C-alpha positions as CSV (number, residue, x, y, z in Angstrom):
1,X,75.2,56.7,103.6
2,X,77.8,59.4,103.8
3,X,79.8,59.4,107.2
4,X,81.8,62.5,106.2
5,X,85.5,62.9,105.4
6,X,85.0,61.2,102.0
7,X,84.0,57.9,103.6
8,X,80.8,56.5,102.0
9,X,79.3,53.3,103.4
10,X,77.1,51.0,101.3
11,X,74.7,48.6,103.1
12,X,73.2,45.6,101.5
13,X,71.8,42.3,102.6
14,X,74.9,40.4,102.3
15,X,77.6,42.8,103.8
16,X,78.7,46.1,104.7
17,X,81.2,47.5,102.2
18,X,83.3,50.6,102.3
19,X,84.6,52.8,99.6
20,X,86.6,55.8,100.0
21,X,85.9,58.6,97.6
22,X,88.1,61.7,97.0
23,X,87.0,64.8,98.7
24,X,87.4,68.1,96.6
25,X,86.2,71.2,98.2
26,X,87.0,73.3,95.1
27,X,86.7,71.6,91.7
28,X,89.7,71.9,89.3
29,X,93.5,72.3,89.6
30,X,93.5,75.6,91.5
31,X,93.6,74.2,95.1
32,X,96.7,76.2,95.9
33,X,98.3,79.6,95.3
34,X,101.3,77.7,93.8
35,X,99.2,76.2,91.0
36,X,97.7,79.7,90.4
37,X,101.1,81.1,89.9
38,X,101.9,78.6,87.2
39,X,98.8,79.9,85.2
40,X,99.8,83.6,86.1
41,X,103.4,83.0,84.6
42,X,101.8,81.6,81.5
43,X,100.0,84.6,80.6
44,X,101.4,87.6,82.4
45,X,104.6,88.8,80.8
46,X,105.2,92.4,81.8
47,X,107.3,93.2,84.9
48,X,104.9,96.1,85.8
49,X,101.9,94.0,85.6
50,X,103.5,91.2,87.6
51,X,104.2,93.8,90.4
52,X,100.7,95.2,90.3
53,X,99.1,91.7,90.6
54,X,101.4,90.8,93.5
55,X,100.3,93.9,95.2
56,X,96.6,93.3,94.6
57,X,96.9,89.6,95.6
58,X,98.7,90.4,98.8
59,X,96.0,93.2,99.7
60,X,93.3,90.5,99.1
61,X,94.8,87.9,101.3
62,X,95.3,90.6,104.1
63,X,91.6,91.6,103.6
64,X,90.3,88.0,103.7
65,X,91.9,87.5,107.0
66,X,90.2,90.6,108.3
67,X,86.8,89.5,106.9
68,X,87.3,85.8,108.1
69,X,87.2,84.6,104.5
70,X,89.4,82.1,102.7
71,X,92.7,83.9,102.4
72,X,94.2,81.7,99.8
73,X,91.1,81.9,97.6
74,X,91.1,85.7,97.7
75,X,94.9,85.9,97.2
76,X,94.3,83.7,93.9
77,X,91.5,86.0,92.8
78,X,93.9,89.0,93.2
79,X,96.7,87.4,91.4
80,X,94.8,86.3,88.2
81,X,92.5,89.5,88.0
82,X,94.5,91.0,85.1
83,X,95.4,87.6,83.5
84,X,94.6,88.8,80.0
85,X,95.9,92.5,80.4
86,X,99.1,91.7,78.4
87,X,97.4,90.5,75.3
88,X,93.9,92.0,75.4
89,X,94.4,95.5,74.0
90,X,90.6,96.5,74.1
91,X,89.7,97.9,77.5
92,X,86.1,97.2,76.9
93,X,87.0,93.5,76.6
94,X,89.3,93.2,79.5
95,X,88.3,90.3,81.7
96,X,86.5,88.3,79.1
97,X,89.5,86.3,78.2
98,X,90.5,85.8,81.8
99,X,87.0,84.5,82.6
100,X,87.4,82.0,79.6
101,X,90.7,80.8,80.8
102,X,89.6,80.4,84.4
103,X,86.5,78.5,83.5
104,X,88.6,76.1,81.3
105,X,90.7,75.5,84.2
106,X,87.9,74.8,86.7
107,X,87.9,77.9,88.7
108,X,84.8,78.7,90.7
109,X,82.1,81.0,89.7
110,X,82.7,83.5,92.4
111,X,86.3,84.2,91.4
112,X,85.3,84.5,87.7
113,X,82.4,86.9,88.6
114,X,84.7,89.1,90.8
115,X,87.3,89.4,88.1
116,X,84.6,90.3,85.5
117,X,83.1,92.8,87.8
118,X,86.4,94.7,88.4
119,X,85.8,96.1,84.9
120,X,82.2,96.8,85.7
121,X,82.2,100.1,83.8
122,X,83.0,98.3,80.5
123,X,81.4,95.0,80.9
124,X,78.4,95.9,82.9
125,X,79.0,93.1,85.5
126,X,77.8,94.6,88.7
127,X,79.8,94.1,92.0
128,X,77.7,92.3,94.6
129,X,79.8,90.3,97.0
130,X,82.5,91.2,99.4
131,X,85.1,89.7,97.1
132,X,83.8,91.8,94.2
133,X,84.1,95.1,96.1
134,X,87.4,94.0,97.7
135,X,89.1,93.2,94.4
136,X,88.0,96.5,92.7
137,X,89.1,98.5,95.7
138,X,92.4,96.7,96.0
139,X,93.1,97.0,92.3
140,X,92.8,100.9,92.7
141,X,94.3,101.5,96.1
142,X,97.4,99.6,95.2
143,X,98.2,102.2,92.5
144,X,97.5,105.0,94.9
145,X,99.8,103.7,97.7
146,X,102.5,102.7,95.2
147,X,102.6,106.2,93.6
148,X,102.6,107.8,97.1
149,X,105.5,105.4,98.1
150,X,107.4,106.4,94.9
151,X,107.0,110.1,95.8
152,X,108.4,109.4,99.3
153,X,111.0,106.9,98.0
154,X,109.8,104.5,100.7
155,X,106.8,102.5,101.6
156,X,107.6,102.3,105.3
157,X,105.9,104.8,107.6
158,X,103.1,105.7,105.3
159,X,100.0,106.8,107.3
160,X,96.5,106.1,106.2
161,X,95.6,109.7,106.6
162,X,98.1,110.7,104.0
163,X,96.6,108.3,101.6
164,X,93.1,109.7,102.4
165,X,94.5,113.2,101.6
166,X,95.9,112.0,98.3
167,X,92.6,110.6,97.3
168,X,91.2,114.2,97.3
169,X,93.7,115.2,94.8
170,X,92.4,114.1,91.5
171,X,95.5,114.8,89.7
172,X,97.5,112.5,91.7
173,X,97.5,109.0,90.4
174,X,94.8,110.3,88.2
175,X,93.9,106.8,86.7
176,X,93.0,105.4,90.1
177,X,89.2,105.3,90.8
178,X,88.5,106.9,94.0
179,X,84.9,105.8,93.8
180,X,85.9,102.1,93.6
181,X,88.1,102.5,96.6
182,X,85.4,104.2,98.6
183,X,82.9,101.5,97.6
184,X,84.8,99.1,99.9
185,X,82.6,100.3,102.6
186,X,79.8,98.3,100.9
187,X,81.7,95.2,101.9
188,X,81.2,96.1,105.5
189,X,84.7,97.6,106.3
190,X,85.5,101.3,106.8
191,X,87.5,103.1,104.3
192,X,90.2,104.0,107.0
193,X,90.6,100.3,108.0
194,X,90.7,99.3,104.4
195,X,93.6,101.7,103.6
196,X,95.3,100.7,106.8
197,X,95.2,97.0,105.9
198,X,96.2,97.7,102.3
199,X,99.3,99.6,103.4
200,X,100.4,96.8,105.8
201,X,99.8,94.3,103.1
202,X,102.0,96.2,100.6
203,X,104.7,96.9,103.3
204,X,104.9,93.2,103.9
205,X,106.1,92.8,100.2
206,X,108.3,96.0,100.2
207,X,111.4,94.3,98.8
208,X,109.4,92.5,96.1
209,X,107.8,95.6,94.7
210,X,111.0,97.6,94.6
211,X,111.2,99.3,98.1
C-alpha cells in the first residue's frame, strides 16, 4: 500500500513493516539546472553559442512561469537545445546527437522531442506541445531582439512594437524565422505578449549577454 511521499507500507499476517523508497519525479541526473549546466559546459565551446543558449533558456524560463509550467524544466530545455551545434556541422542532422546525449543521460522524452522539433525543417519532427512551439519561437526571437539591441547599443527600453516592425523587414536578421516566432500563438499566447516576455527575459541578463 502506497501512502504517498515515498512511504510504502507492507502488511502481512505477522506484522506491519515499513520501507521508505526514494521518490524521483524525473528519472536521471538532470534534477536541476546546475547539473544541466555541467552537461552544457562539456559540449558547448563557442562563446557566441553560449550566449545564445543563455538567452533562449532565460526566455523559456520566463515563458514557463507565464504558462504555469515547470520553469526549471523549460530552462533546461532552452539551455541544452543546441548541445551538438559546435561539433555537428551538417544542418540536416542538427539535434540528433543532442537527442542521443540527452537520452543517455536520462532526460525525459518531452525535452528530447522539443529539441528535435526545433529543427523541424530538416528532421521532420513536428512541433506539437507548448514546449515545442516555445522553444522554436524563443530560438528565433532571441536573435531578433539581440540584433536590434546591438543596433541601438542597448537592450534597455526596447518596445515590443519595434520588434514587431523589424519582423516585417526580411533583410533584418535575415536568418531568423518569422514564421516560427509567429507560431507561438499555437501555444496559446499572443505574439505581442510573447515578444514582451522575451524582451523582459533578455533584459534580466543584460550584463551576461554584453549590454
